[in-house]
All heavy atoms as a GROMACS GRO file, in nm:
protein
  617
    1MET      N    1  -3.419   7.356   2.342
    1MET     CA    2  -3.437   7.410   2.207
    1MET      C    3  -3.420   7.297   2.107
    1MET      O    4  -3.323   7.222   2.112
    1MET     CB    5  -3.334   7.520   2.182
    1MET     CG    6  -3.332   7.574   2.042
    1MET     SD    7  -3.459   7.690   1.996
    1MET     CE    8  -3.432   7.823   2.107
    2ILE      N    9  -3.515   7.287   2.017
    2ILE     CA   10  -3.510   7.188   1.910
    2ILE      C   11  -3.472   7.258   1.781
    2ILE      O   12  -3.531   7.361   1.747
    2ILE     CB   13  -3.648   7.120   1.893
    2ILE    CG1   14  -3.684   7.040   2.017
    2ILE    CG2   15  -3.649   7.032   1.769
    2ILE    CD1   16  -3.824   6.985   2.014
    3GLN      N   17  -3.376   7.204   1.709
    3GLN     CA   18  -3.341   7.250   1.575
    3GLN      C   19  -3.328   7.128   1.486
    3GLN      O   20  -3.246   7.040   1.513
    3GLN     CB   21  -3.210   7.328   1.575
    3GLN     CG   22  -3.222   7.466   1.634
    3GLN     CD   23  -3.094   7.546   1.615
    3GLN    OE1   24  -2.984   7.492   1.615
    3GLN    NE2   25  -3.109   7.676   1.598
    4LYS      N   26  -3.411   7.123   1.382
    4LYS     CA   27  -3.411   7.009   1.290
    4LYS      C   28  -3.423   7.062   1.148
    4LYS      O   29  -3.492   7.160   1.122
    4LYS     CB   30  -3.530   6.917   1.316
    4LYS     CG   31  -3.534   6.855   1.454
    4LYS     CD   32  -3.439   6.740   1.462
    4LYS     CE   33  -3.450   6.670   1.596
    4LYS     NZ   34  -3.359   6.561   1.611
    5ASP      N   35  -3.356   6.994   1.054
    5ASP     CA   36  -3.374   7.025   0.913
    5ASP      C   37  -3.503   6.961   0.865
    5ASP      O   38  -3.532   6.845   0.898
    5ASP     CB   39  -3.256   6.973   0.831
    5ASP     CG   40  -3.130   7.054   0.850
    5ASP    OD1   41  -3.142   7.173   0.888
    5ASP    OD2   42  -3.021   7.002   0.826
    6ILE      N   43  -3.580   7.037   0.788
    6ILE     CA   44  -3.706   6.986   0.735
    6ILE      C   45  -3.714   7.015   0.586
    6ILE      O   46  -3.641   7.101   0.533
    6ILE     CB   47  -3.829   7.048   0.806
    6ILE    CG1   48  -3.830   7.201   0.794
    6ILE    CG2   49  -3.834   7.005   0.952
    6ILE    CD1   50  -3.957   7.267   0.843
    7GLN      N   51  -3.803   6.942   0.519
    7GLN     CA   52  -3.831   6.964   0.377
    7GLN      C   53  -3.980   6.988   0.359
    7GLN      O   54  -4.062   6.907   0.402
    7GLN     CB   55  -3.788   6.844   0.293
    7GLN     CG   56  -3.640   6.823   0.285
    7GLN     CD   57  -3.605   6.705   0.197
    7GLN    OE1   58  -3.675   6.606   0.192
    7GLN    NE2   59  -3.494   6.717   0.126
    8LEU      N   60  -4.012   7.099   0.296
    8LEU     CA   61  -4.150   7.134   0.267
    8LEU      C   62  -4.158   7.167   0.118
    8LEU      O   63  -4.167   7.283   0.079
    8LEU     CB   64  -4.196   7.252   0.352
    8LEU     CG   65  -4.187   7.234   0.503
    8LEU    CD1   66  -4.220   7.364   0.575
    8LEU    CD2   67  -4.280   7.123   0.548
    9THR      N   68  -4.151   7.065   0.034
    9THR     CA   69  -4.132   7.085  -0.110
    9THR      C   70  -4.261   7.095  -0.189
    9THR      O   71  -4.256   7.126  -0.307
    9THR     CB   72  -4.046   6.971  -0.167
    9THR    OG1   73  -4.106   6.847  -0.131
    9THR    CG2   74  -3.905   6.977  -0.112
   10THR      N   75  -4.375   7.066  -0.128
   10THR     CA   76  -4.502   7.076  -0.202
   10THR      C   77  -4.602   7.160  -0.122
   10THR      O   78  -4.587   7.178   0.000
   10THR     CB   79  -4.565   6.937  -0.226
   10THR    OG1   80  -4.603   6.880  -0.101
   10THR    CG2   81  -4.469   6.844  -0.300
   11VAL      N   82  -4.703   7.207  -0.190
   11VAL     CA   83  -4.809   7.285  -0.126
   11VAL      C   84  -4.876   7.201  -0.017
   11VAL      O   85  -4.902   7.250   0.094
   11VAL     CB   86  -4.912   7.333  -0.230
   11VAL    CG1   87  -5.032   7.396  -0.163
   11VAL    CG2   88  -4.847   7.430  -0.328
   12GLU      N   89  -4.902   7.075  -0.046
   12GLU     CA   90  -4.966   6.987   0.051
   12GLU      C   91  -4.882   6.969   0.177
   12GLU      O   92  -4.934   6.969   0.288
   12GLU     CB   93  -4.997   6.850  -0.010
   12GLU     CG   94  -5.120   6.851  -0.099
   12GLU     CD   95  -5.245   6.898  -0.028
   12GLU    OE1   96  -5.272   6.851   0.086
   12GLU    OE2   97  -5.316   6.982  -0.084
   13ARG      N   98  -4.752   6.953   0.159
   13ARG     CA   99  -4.664   6.936   0.275
   13ARG      C  100  -4.662   7.063   0.361
   13ARG      O  101  -4.662   7.055   0.484
   13ARG     CB  102  -4.522   6.898   0.232
   13ARG     CG  103  -4.511   6.752   0.190
   13ARG     CD  104  -4.371   6.715   0.144
   13ARG     NE  105  -4.270   6.722   0.246
   13ARG     CZ  106  -4.244   6.626   0.335
   13ARG    NH1  107  -4.313   6.515   0.333
   13ARG    NH2  108  -4.147   6.641   0.424
   14VAL      N  109  -4.663   7.178   0.297
   14VAL     CA  110  -4.667   7.304   0.372
   14VAL      C  111  -4.796   7.313   0.451
   14VAL      O  112  -4.796   7.344   0.571
   14VAL     CB  113  -4.650   7.426   0.279
   14VAL    CG1  114  -4.673   7.556   0.356
   14VAL    CG2  115  -4.512   7.426   0.214
   15LYS      N  116  -4.909   7.285   0.387
   15LYS     CA  117  -5.039   7.290   0.456
   15LYS      C  118  -5.042   7.192   0.573
   15LYS      O  119  -5.087   7.228   0.682
   15LYS     CB  120  -5.152   7.254   0.359
   15LYS     CG  121  -5.184   7.360   0.258
   15LYS     CD  122  -5.299   7.311   0.170
   15LYS     CE  123  -5.326   7.402   0.055
   15LYS     NZ  124  -5.433   7.349  -0.032
   16ASP      N  125  -4.997   7.070   0.550
   16ASP     CA  126  -4.996   6.970   0.657
   16ASP      C  127  -4.908   7.013   0.773
   16ASP      O  128  -4.945   7.000   0.890
   16ASP     CB  129  -4.950   6.834   0.604
   16ASP     CG  130  -5.049   6.771   0.508
   16ASP    OD1  131  -5.168   6.814   0.505
   16ASP    OD2  132  -5.009   6.677   0.436
   17PHE      N  133  -4.790   7.066   0.741
   17PHE     CA  134  -4.696   7.112   0.844
   17PHE      C  135  -4.760   7.222   0.928
   17PHE      O  136  -4.757   7.216   1.052
   17PHE     CB  137  -4.566   7.161   0.779
   17PHE     CG  138  -4.468   7.216   0.877
   17PHE    CD1  139  -4.385   7.131   0.950
   17PHE    CD2  140  -4.457   7.352   0.898
   17PHE    CE1  141  -4.294   7.182   1.041
   17PHE    CE2  142  -4.366   7.404   0.989
   17PHE     CZ  143  -4.285   7.319   1.060
   18VAL      N  144  -4.817   7.322   0.863
   18VAL     CA  145  -4.877   7.435   0.936
   18VAL      C  146  -4.992   7.386   1.024
   18VAL      O  147  -5.004   7.427   1.140
   18VAL     CB  148  -4.924   7.545   0.838
   18VAL    CG1  149  -5.008   7.649   0.910
   18VAL    CG2  150  -4.804   7.611   0.771
   19ASN      N  151  -5.074   7.297   0.972
   19ASN     CA  152  -5.185   7.244   1.052
   19ASN      C  153  -5.135   7.169   1.176
   19ASN      O  154  -5.190   7.182   1.284
   19ASN     CB  155  -5.274   7.152   0.968
   19ASN     CG  156  -5.358   7.229   0.869
   19ASN    OD1  157  -5.388   7.346   0.889
   19ASN    ND2  158  -5.395   7.163   0.760
   20ILE      N  159  -5.030   7.092   1.160
   20ILE     CA  160  -4.976   7.013   1.272
   20ILE      C  161  -4.911   7.103   1.377
   20ILE      O  162  -4.941   7.091   1.496
   20ILE     CB  163  -4.877   6.907   1.221
   20ILE    CG1  164  -4.955   6.796   1.149
   20ILE    CG2  165  -4.793   6.850   1.334
   20ILE    CD1  166  -4.868   6.698   1.074
   21VAL      N  167  -4.823   7.194   1.336
   21VAL     CA  168  -4.754   7.276   1.436
   21VAL      C  169  -4.848   7.377   1.501
   21VAL      O  170  -4.825   7.419   1.614
   21VAL     CB  171  -4.627   7.346   1.381
   21VAL    CG1  172  -4.525   7.244   1.334
   21VAL    CG2  173  -4.659   7.447   1.275
   22SER      N  174  -4.958   7.411   1.435
   22SER     CA  175  -5.055   7.504   1.493
   22SER      C  176  -5.128   7.442   1.612
   22SER      O  177  -5.187   7.515   1.693
   22SER     CB  178  -5.155   7.549   1.387
   22SER     OG  179  -5.090   7.629   1.291
   23GLU      N  180  -5.126   7.312   1.623
   23GLU     CA  181  -5.191   7.244   1.735
   23GLU      C  182  -5.112   7.260   1.866
   23GLU      O  183  -5.167   7.234   1.973
   23GLU     CB  184  -5.207   7.095   1.704
   23GLU     CG  185  -5.301   7.068   1.590
   23GLU     CD  186  -5.307   6.920   1.554
   23GLU    OE1  187  -5.251   6.837   1.628
   23GLU    OE2  188  -5.368   6.889   1.450
   24PHE      N  189  -4.988   7.302   1.857
   24PHE     CA  190  -4.905   7.317   1.976
   24PHE      C  191  -4.906   7.462   2.023
   24PHE      O  192  -4.908   7.555   1.943
   24PHE     CB  193  -4.762   7.270   1.946
   24PHE     CG  194  -4.754   7.122   1.923
   24PHE    CD1  195  -4.765   7.069   1.794
   24PHE    CD2  196  -4.737   7.035   2.028
   24PHE    CE1  197  -4.759   6.933   1.771
   24PHE    CE2  198  -4.731   6.898   2.007
   24PHE     CZ  199  -4.742   6.847   1.879
   25ASP      N  200  -4.900   7.478   2.155
   25ASP     CA  201  -4.915   7.610   2.216
   25ASP      C  202  -4.781   7.673   2.252
   25ASP      O  203  -4.760   7.716   2.365
   25ASP     CB  204  -5.003   7.597   2.340
   25ASP     CG  205  -5.057   7.730   2.387
   25ASP    OD1  206  -5.068   7.821   2.304
   25ASP    OD2  207  -5.086   7.743   2.507
   26PHE      N  208  -4.689   7.674   2.157
   26PHE     CA  209  -4.560   7.741   2.175
   26PHE      C  210  -4.513   7.787   2.037
   26PHE      O  211  -4.566   7.744   1.936
   26PHE     CB  212  -4.456   7.652   2.244
   26PHE     CG  213  -4.440   7.515   2.182
   26PHE    CD1  214  -4.357   7.496   2.073
   26PHE    CD2  215  -4.509   7.407   2.233
   26PHE    CE1  216  -4.343   7.371   2.016
   26PHE    CE2  217  -4.496   7.281   2.177
   26PHE     CZ  218  -4.412   7.263   2.068
   27GLU      N  219  -4.414   7.875   2.036
   27GLU     CA  220  -4.366   7.930   1.909
   27GLU      C  221  -4.285   7.828   1.831
   27GLU      O  222  -4.206   7.752   1.888
   27GLU     CB  223  -4.281   8.054   1.935
   27GLU     CG  224  -4.361   8.173   1.981
   27GLU     CD  225  -4.278   8.299   1.989
   27GLU    OE1  226  -4.176   8.309   1.917
   27GLU    OE2  227  -4.315   8.386   2.068
   28VAL      N  228  -4.307   7.829   1.701
   28VAL     CA  229  -4.233   7.744   1.608
   28VAL      C  230  -4.184   7.836   1.496
   28VAL      O  231  -4.264   7.908   1.437
   28VAL     CB  232  -4.323   7.632   1.550
   28VAL    CG1  233  -4.246   7.551   1.448
   28VAL    CG2  234  -4.377   7.544   1.662
   29ASP      N  235  -4.056   7.834   1.471
   29ASP     CA  236  -3.999   7.916   1.364
   29ASP      C  237  -3.944   7.826   1.254
   29ASP      O  238  -3.899   7.714   1.280
   29ASP     CB  239  -3.884   8.003   1.415
   29ASP     CG  240  -3.932   8.111   1.510
   29ASP    OD1  241  -4.040   8.167   1.488
   29ASP    OD2  242  -3.860   8.139   1.608
   30VAL      N  243  -3.950   7.876   1.131
   30VAL     CA  244  -3.890   7.809   1.017
   30VAL      C  245  -3.787   7.907   0.960
   30VAL      O  246  -3.816   8.024   0.939
   30VAL     CB  247  -3.994   7.770   0.911
   30VAL    CG1  248  -3.928   7.708   0.790
   30VAL    CG2  249  -4.096   7.673   0.972
   31ILE      N  250  -3.666   7.856   0.938
   31ILE     CA  251  -3.554   7.941   0.899
   31ILE      C  252  -3.497   7.895   0.766
   31ILE      O  253  -3.477   7.776   0.743
   31ILE     CB  254  -3.444   7.936   1.007
   31ILE    CG1  255  -3.504   7.977   1.142
   31ILE    CG2  256  -3.325   8.022   0.969
   31ILE    CD1  257  -3.418   7.939   1.260
   32SER      N  258  -3.472   7.992   0.679
   32SER     CA  259  -3.405   7.967   0.553
   32SER      C  260  -3.300   8.076   0.536
   32SER      O  261  -3.334   8.192   0.512
   32SER     CB  262  -3.503   7.971   0.436
   32SER     OG  263  -3.435   7.953   0.313
   33GLY      N  264  -3.173   8.039   0.556
   33GLY     CA  265  -3.067   8.140   0.550
   33GLY      C  266  -3.085   8.243   0.658
   33GLY      O  267  -3.093   8.210   0.776
   34ARG      N  268  -3.100   8.367   0.621
   34ARG     CA  269  -3.116   8.474   0.720
   34ARG      C  270  -3.262   8.510   0.747
   34ARG      O  271  -3.292   8.601   0.823
   34ARG     CB  272  -3.040   8.599   0.677
   34ARG     CG  273  -3.088   8.660   0.549
   34ARG     CD  274  -2.996   8.774   0.507
   34ARG     NE  275  -3.036   8.825   0.378
   34ARG     CZ  276  -3.084   8.947   0.358
   34ARG    NH1  277  -3.097   9.029   0.460
   34ARG    NH2  278  -3.117   8.986   0.238
   35TYR      N  279  -3.353   8.437   0.684
   35TYR     CA  280  -3.496   8.464   0.699
   35TYR      C  281  -3.559   8.371   0.802
   35TYR      O  282  -3.547   8.250   0.793
   35TYR     CB  283  -3.568   8.448   0.565
   35TYR     CG  284  -3.518   8.544   0.461
   35TYR    CD1  285  -3.430   8.502   0.362
   35TYR    CD2  286  -3.555   8.678   0.463
   35TYR    CE1  287  -3.382   8.590   0.266
   35TYR    CE2  288  -3.507   8.768   0.368
   35TYR     CZ  289  -3.420   8.723   0.271
   35TYR     OH  290  -3.372   8.810   0.177
   36HIS      N  291  -3.626   8.431   0.901
   36HIS     CA  292  -3.698   8.358   1.005
   36HIS      C  293  -3.846   8.392   0.990
   36HIS      O  294  -3.881   8.510   0.988
   36HIS     CB  295  -3.653   8.402   1.145
   36HIS     CG  296  -3.514   8.363   1.179
   36HIS    ND1  297  -3.485   8.294   1.292
   36HIS    CD2  298  -3.396   8.382   1.116
   36HIS    CE1  299  -3.354   8.273   1.299
   36HIS    NE2  300  -3.300   8.327   1.192
   37VAL      N  301  -3.931   8.289   0.980
   37VAL     CA  302  -4.074   8.313   0.972
   37VAL      C  303  -4.146   8.226   1.075
   37VAL      O  304  -4.095   8.124   1.121
   37VAL     CB  305  -4.132   8.285   0.830
   37VAL    CG1  306  -4.068   8.376   0.727
   37VAL    CG2  307  -4.118   8.140   0.792
   38ASN      N  308  -4.266   8.267   1.107
   38ASN     CA  309  -4.351   8.192   1.198
   38ASN      C  310  -4.390   8.060   1.132
   38ASN      O  311  -4.447   8.060   1.023
   38ASN     CB  312  -4.474   8.276   1.232
   38ASN     CG  313  -4.566   8.211   1.332
   38ASN    OD1  314  -4.560   8.091   1.356
   38ASN    ND2  315  -4.651   8.292   1.391
   39GLY      N  316  -4.363   7.948   1.196
   39GLY     CA  317  -4.395   7.817   1.141
   39GLY      C  318  -4.544   7.789   1.134
   39GLY      O  319  -4.586   7.693   1.072
   40LYS      N  320  -4.624   7.875   1.196
   40LYS     CA  321  -4.770   7.859   1.192
   40LYS      C  322  -4.833   7.949   1.086
   40LYS      O  323  -4.955   7.956   1.075
   40LYS     CB  324  -4.828   7.890   1.330
   40LYS     CG  325  -4.776   7.794   1.436
   40LYS     CD  326  -4.827   7.828   1.574
   40LYS     CE  327  -4.766   7.732   1.676
   40LYS     NZ  328  -4.813   7.761   1.812
   41SER      N  329  -4.749   8.015   1.007
   41SER     CA  330  -4.796   8.106   0.903
   41SER      C  331  -4.770   8.046   0.765
   41SER      O  332  -4.656   8.038   0.719
   41SER     CB  333  -4.722   8.240   0.914
   41SER     OG  334  -4.745   8.319   0.797
   42ILE      N  335  -4.877   8.007   0.698
   42ILE     CA  336  -4.863   7.947   0.566
   42ILE      C  337  -4.802   8.047   0.468
   42ILE      O  338  -4.717   8.011   0.386
   42ILE     CB  339  -4.996   7.889   0.517
   42ILE    CG1  340  -4.974   7.793   0.401
   42ILE    CG2  341  -5.096   7.997   0.482
   42ILE    CD1  342  -5.091   7.703   0.373
   43MET      N  343  -4.842   8.173   0.477
   43MET     CA  344  -4.788   8.275   0.387
   43MET      C  345  -4.639   8.300   0.417
   43MET      O  346  -4.560   8.320   0.325
   43MET     CB  347  -4.867   8.406   0.399
   43MET     CG  348  -5.009   8.393   0.346
   43MET     SD  349  -5.017   8.338   0.175
   43MET     CE  350  -4.956   8.482   0.093
   44GLY      N  351  -4.602   8.298   0.544
   44GLY     CA  352  -4.462   8.316   0.579
   44GLY      C  353  -4.376   8.205   0.521
   44GLY      O  354  -4.269   8.231   0.465
   45ILE      N  355  -4.422   8.082   0.532
   45ILE     CA  356  -4.345   7.969   0.479
   45ILE      C  357  -4.335   7.977   0.328
   45ILE      O  358  -4.230   7.951   0.270
   45ILE     CB  359  -4.405   7.835   0.527
   45ILE    CG1  360  -4.385   7.822   0.678
   45ILE    CG2  361  -4.339   7.719   0.454
   45ILE    CD1  362  -4.452   7.702   0.739
   46PHE      N  363  -4.444   8.015   0.263
   46PHE     CA  364  -4.440   8.026   0.116
   46PHE      C  365  -4.347   8.138   0.069
   46PHE      O  366  -4.309   8.142  -0.048
   46PHE     CB  367  -4.579   8.044   0.058
   46PHE     CG  368  -4.655   7.916   0.042
   46PHE    CD1  369  -4.782   7.902   0.093
   46PHE    CD2  370  -4.598   7.808  -0.024
   46PHE    CE1  371  -4.853   7.783   0.079
   46PHE    CE2  372  -4.667   7.688  -0.038
   46PHE     CZ  373  -4.794   7.677   0.014
   47SER      N  374  -4.308   8.228   0.157
   47SER     CA  375  -4.215   8.335   0.118
   47SER      C  376  -4.070   8.285   0.116
   47SER      O  377  -3.982   8.357   0.070
   47SER     CB  378  -4.228   8.454   0.213
   47SER     OG  379  -4.173   8.424   0.340
   48LEU      N  380  -4.047   8.163   0.164
   48LEU     CA  381  -3.912   8.107   0.168
   48LEU      C  382  -3.882   8.026   0.042
   48LEU      O  383  -3.973   7.989  -0.031
   48LEU     CB  384  -3.898   8.016   0.291
   48LEU     CG  385  -3.923   8.082   0.427
   48LEU    CD1  386  -3.918   7.977   0.536
   48LEU    CD2  387  -3.825   8.194   0.453
   49ASP      N  388  -3.755   7.996   0.021
   49ASP     CA  389  -3.712   7.912  -0.090
   49ASP      C  390  -3.736   7.766  -0.050
   49ASP      O  391  -3.656   7.707   0.022
   49ASP     CB  392  -3.565   7.936  -0.122
   49ASP     CG  393  -3.513   7.850  -0.236
   49ASP    OD1  394  -3.593   7.773  -0.296
   49ASP    OD2  395  -3.394   7.861  -0.267
   50LEU      N  396  -3.845   7.707  -0.099
   50LEU     CA  397  -3.883   7.573  -0.059
   50LEU      C  398  -3.808   7.464  -0.134
   50LEU      O  399  -3.827   7.346  -0.106
   50LEU     CB  400  -4.034   7.554  -0.076
   50LEU     CG  401  -4.121   7.651   0.006
   50LEU    CD1  402  -4.268   7.625  -0.020
   50LEU    CD2  403  -4.089   7.642   0.153
   51THR      N  404  -3.720   7.502  -0.224
   51THR     CA  405  -3.639   7.402  -0.294
   51THR      C  406  -3.520   7.358  -0.210
   51THR      O  407  -3.455   7.259  -0.243
   51THR     CB  408  -3.588   7.455  -0.430
   51THR    OG1  409  -3.503   7.567  -0.407
   51THR    CG2  410  -3.704   7.493  -0.520
   52ARG      N  411  -3.493   7.432  -0.102
   52ARG     CA  412  -3.381   7.400  -0.013
   52ARG      C  413  -3.434   7.345   0.119
   52ARG      O  414  -3.551   7.365   0.153
   52ARG     CB  415  -3.302   7.528   0.016
   52ARG     CG  416  -3.246   7.592  -0.107
   52ARG     CD  417  -3.182   7.723  -0.078
   52ARG     NE  418  -3.086   7.713   0.033
   52ARG     CZ  419  -3.018   7.813   0.080
   52ARG    NH1  420  -3.031   7.932   0.027
   52ARG    NH2  421  -2.935   7.797   0.180
   53ASN      N  422  -3.348   7.276   0.192
   53ASN     CA  423  -3.385   7.234   0.327
   53ASN      C  424  -3.405   7.358   0.413
   53ASN      O  425  -3.335   7.458   0.398
   53ASN     CB  426  -3.277   7.147   0.390
   53ASN     CG  427  -3.282   7.004   0.340
   53ASN    OD1  428  -3.370   6.966   0.265
   53ASN    ND2  429  -3.185   6.926   0.382
   54LEU      N  430  -3.501   7.351   0.503
   54LEU     CA  431  -3.530   7.458   0.596
   54LEU      C  432  -3.492   7.409   0.736
   54LEU      O  433  -3.476   7.290   0.758
   54LEU     CB  434  -3.678   7.493   0.592
   54LEU     CG  435  -3.735   7.528   0.454
   54LEU    CD1  436  -3.886   7.537   0.460
   54LEU    CD2  437  -3.674   7.657   0.403
   55THR      N  438  -3.481   7.501   0.829
   55THR     CA  439  -3.453   7.464   0.966
   55THR      C  440  -3.574   7.496   1.051
   55THR      O  441  -3.626   7.608   1.048
   55THR     CB  442  -3.331   7.540   1.020
   55THR    OG1  443  -3.218   7.511   0.937
   55THR    CG2  444  -3.299   7.500   1.163
   56LEU      N  445  -3.619   7.396   1.125
   56LEU     CA  446  -3.727   7.411   1.221
   56LEU      C  447  -3.664   7.443   1.355
   56LEU      O  448  -3.568   7.378   1.396
   56LEU     CB  449  -3.805   7.279   1.230
   56LEU     CG  450  -3.895   7.260   1.350
   56LEU    CD1  451  -4.018   7.348   1.336
   56LEU    CD2  452  -3.938   7.115   1.360
   57GLU      N  453  -3.717   7.544   1.424
   57GLU     CA  454  -3.666   7.581   1.554
   57GLU      C  455  -3.784   7.600   1.648
   57GLU      O  456  -3.878   7.674   1.618
   57GLU     CB  457  -3.585   7.711   1.543
   57GLU     CG  458  -3.505   7.744   1.665
   57GLU     CD  459  -3.413   7.862   1.637
   57GLU    OE1  460  -3.300   7.839   1.591
   57GLU    OE2  461  -3.457   7.975   1.663
   58ALA      N  462  -3.781   7.530   1.761
   58ALA     CA  463  -3.889   7.540   1.859
   58ALA      C  464  -3.831   7.515   1.998
   58ALA      O  465  -3.731   7.446   2.013
   58ALA     CB  466  -3.998   7.439   1.828
   59ASP      N  467  -3.898   7.570   2.097
   59ASP     CA  468  -3.857   7.550   2.236
   59ASP      C  469  -3.979   7.507   2.317
   59ASP      O  470  -4.034   7.585   2.394
   59ASP     CB  471  -3.797   7.679   2.292
   59ASP     CG  472  -3.721   7.656   2.421
   59ASP    OD1  473  -3.696   7.538   2.456
   59ASP    OD2  474  -3.688   7.755   2.488
   60PRO      N  475  -4.020   7.380   2.298
   60PRO     CA  476  -4.141   7.333   2.367
   60PRO      C  477  -4.116   7.305   2.515
   60PRO      O  478  -4.003   7.278   2.555
   60PRO     CB  479  -4.174   7.204   2.294
   60PRO     CG  480  -4.043   7.154   2.246
   60PRO     CD  481  -3.962   7.277   2.214
   61PRO      N  482  -4.223   7.310   2.595
   61PRO     CA  483  -4.211   7.264   2.734
   61PRO      C  484  -4.172   7.116   2.734
   61PRO      O  485  -4.201   7.043   2.637
   61PRO     CB  486  -4.351   7.282   2.791
   61PRO     CG  487  -4.424   7.369   2.695
   61PRO     CD  488  -4.356   7.356   2.563
   62ALA      N  489  -4.109   7.071   2.838
   62ALA     CA  490  -4.057   6.934   2.845
   62ALA      C  491  -4.164   6.830   2.816
   62ALA      O  492  -4.138   6.730   2.748
   62ALA     CB  493  -3.994   6.908   2.981
   63ASP      N  494  -4.286   6.852   2.864
   63ASP     CA  495  -4.391   6.752   2.845
   63ASP      C  496  -4.446   6.748   2.702
   63ASP      O  497  -4.516   6.654   2.665
   63ASP     CB  498  -4.506   6.773   2.944
   63ASP     CG  499  -4.578   6.905   2.924
   63ASP    OD1  500  -4.514   7.003   2.880
   63ASP    OD2  501  -4.699   6.910   2.951
   64GLN      N  502  -4.413   6.847   2.621
   64GLN     CA  503  -4.462   6.851   2.483
   64GLN      C  504  -4.353   6.821   2.381
   64GLN      O  505  -4.382   6.811   2.261
   64GLN     CB  506  -4.526   6.986   2.453
   64GLN     CG  507  -4.652   7.011   2.530
   64GLN     CD  508  -4.720   7.138   2.488
   64GLN    OE1  509  -4.710   7.180   2.373
   64GLN    NE2  510  -4.789   7.201   2.580
   65GLU      N  511  -4.230   6.808   2.425
   65GLU     CA  512  -4.119   6.788   2.332
   65GLU      C  513  -4.133   6.658   2.252
   65GLU      O  514  -4.123   6.659   2.129
   65GLU     CB  515  -3.986   6.789   2.406
   65GLU     CG  516  -3.867   6.783   2.314
   65GLU     CD  517  -3.737   6.807   2.387
   65GLU    OE1  518  -3.736   6.872   2.494
   65GLU    OE2  519  -3.634   6.760   2.335
   66GLU      N  520  -4.157   6.547   2.320
   66GLU     CA  521  -4.168   6.419   2.250
   66GLU      C  522  -4.289   6.414   2.155
   66GLU      O  523  -4.274   6.373   2.039
   66GLU     CB  524  -4.174   6.304   2.350
   66GLU     CG  525  -4.162   6.168   2.285
   66GLU     CD  526  -4.154   6.056   2.388
   66GLU    OE1  527  -4.093   6.076   2.494
   66GLU    OE2  528  -4.211   5.950   2.360
   67PRO      N  529  -4.409   6.457   2.198
   67PRO     CA  530  -4.522   6.458   2.104
   67PRO      C  531  -4.496   6.548   1.982
   67PRO      O  532  -4.535   6.515   1.870
   67PRO     CB  533  -4.640   6.509   2.187
   67PRO     CG  534  -4.602   6.484   2.328
   67PRO     CD  535  -4.452   6.491   2.333
   68PHE      N  536  -4.429   6.660   2.006
   68PHE     CA  537  -4.398   6.751   1.896
   68PHE      C  538  -4.304   6.685   1.796
   68PHE      O  539  -4.326   6.691   1.674
   68PHE     CB  540  -4.337   6.881   1.950
   68PHE     CG  541  -4.299   6.978   1.843
   68PHE    CD1  542  -4.395   7.049   1.774
   68PHE    CD2  543  -4.166   7.000   1.810
   68PHE    CE1  544  -4.361   7.139   1.674
   68PHE    CE2  545  -4.130   7.089   1.713
   68PHE     CZ  546  -4.229   7.159   1.643
   69LEU      N  547  -4.198   6.622   1.846
   69LEU     CA  548  -4.102   6.556   1.756
   69LEU      C  549  -4.169   6.444   1.675
   69LEU      O  550  -4.140   6.426   1.557
   69LEU     CB  551  -3.984   6.503   1.834
   69LEU     CG  552  -3.886   6.609   1.884
   69LEU    CD1  553  -3.783   6.548   1.977
   69LEU    CD2  554  -3.819   6.680   1.767
   70ARG      N  555  -4.260   6.369   1.738
   70ARG     CA  556  -4.333   6.265   1.665
   70ARG      C  557  -4.422   6.327   1.557
   70ARG      O  558  -4.433   6.275   1.446
   70ARG     CB  559  -4.419   6.181   1.761
   70ARG     CG  560  -4.343   6.071   1.830
   70ARG     CD  561  -4.435   5.968   1.891
   70ARG     NE  562  -4.538   6.025   1.976
   70ARG     CZ  563  -4.525   6.044   2.108
   70ARG    NH1  564  -4.414   6.009   2.169
   70ARG    NH2  565  -4.624   6.097   2.178
   71ALA      N  566  -4.484   6.439   1.588
   71ALA     CA  567  -4.575   6.504   1.494
   71ALA      C  568  -4.503   6.559   1.372
   71ALA      O  569  -4.556   6.554   1.260
   71ALA     CB  570  -4.652   6.616   1.565
   72VAL      N  571  -4.382   6.610   1.389
   72VAL     CA  572  -4.309   6.670   1.277
   72VAL      C  573  -4.216   6.573   1.206
   72VAL      O  574  -4.152   6.607   1.106
   72VAL     CB  575  -4.231   6.797   1.318
   72VAL    CG1  576  -4.326   6.904   1.370
   72VAL    CG2  577  -4.121   6.768   1.418
   73GLU      N  578  -4.208   6.450   1.256
   73GLU     CA  579  -4.118   6.350   1.199
   73GLU      C  580  -4.133   6.332   1.047
   73GLU      O  581  -4.033   6.320   0.977
   73GLU     CB  582  -4.134   6.216   1.271
   73GLU     CG  583  -4.033   6.114   1.227
   73GLU     CD  584  -4.042   5.986   1.311
   73GLU    OE1  585  -4.130   5.977   1.398
   73GLU    OE2  586  -3.959   5.898   1.285
   74PRO      N  587  -4.255   6.332   0.992
   74PRO     CA  588  -4.268   6.314   0.846
   74PRO      C  589  -4.201   6.424   0.762
   74PRO      O  590  -4.177   6.406   0.644
   74PRO     CB  591  -4.418   6.313   0.822
   74PRO     CG  592  -4.480   6.283   0.954
   74PRO     CD  593  -4.385   6.336   1.057
   75PHE      N  594  -4.173   6.537   0.825
   75PHE     CA  595  -4.116   6.650   0.752
   75PHE      C  596  -3.965   6.661   0.766
   75PHE      O  597  -3.903   6.747   0.703
   75PHE     CB  598  -4.183   6.780   0.799
   75PHE     CG  599  -4.332   6.775   0.791
   75PHE    CD1  600  -4.407   6.750   0.904
   75PHE    CD2  601  -4.396   6.791   0.670
   75PHE    CE1  602  -4.544   6.743   0.898
   75PHE    CE2  603  -4.533   6.783   0.662
   75PHE     CZ  604  -4.608   6.759   0.777
   76LEU      N  605  -3.904   6.576   0.849
   76LEU     CA  606  -3.761   6.586   0.872
   76LEU      C  607  -3.682   6.548   0.747
   76LEU      O  608  -3.719   6.456   0.675
   76LEU     CB  609  -3.719   6.495   0.988
   76LEU     CG  610  -3.781   6.531   1.124
   76LEU    CD1  611  -3.730   6.434   1.230
   76LEU    CD2  612  -3.753   6.674   1.164
   77ALA      N  613  -3.575   6.622   0.722
   77ALA     CA  614  -3.492   6.600   0.604
   77ALA      C  615  -3.396   6.486   0.627
   77ALA      O  616  -3.358   6.456   0.736
   77ALA     CB  617  -3.417   6.726   0.568
   0.00000   0.00000   0.00000
């Protein structure tokens, strides 16, 4: 299980994030407080408070963990 703090403070960053995580074939969640949304849902992410750090949560297969971490690195807080 991967849990990382991320920042998605602009519309462009949200779009880029959704496009990148959508390329992976496993569930990705974005968490803000008690709210959990699908990380592949642009509308779900926009429903969160983007002024705060968010938590990325994913459980990729072992062979996809490293490529996934490299792909989301620009969004890490």
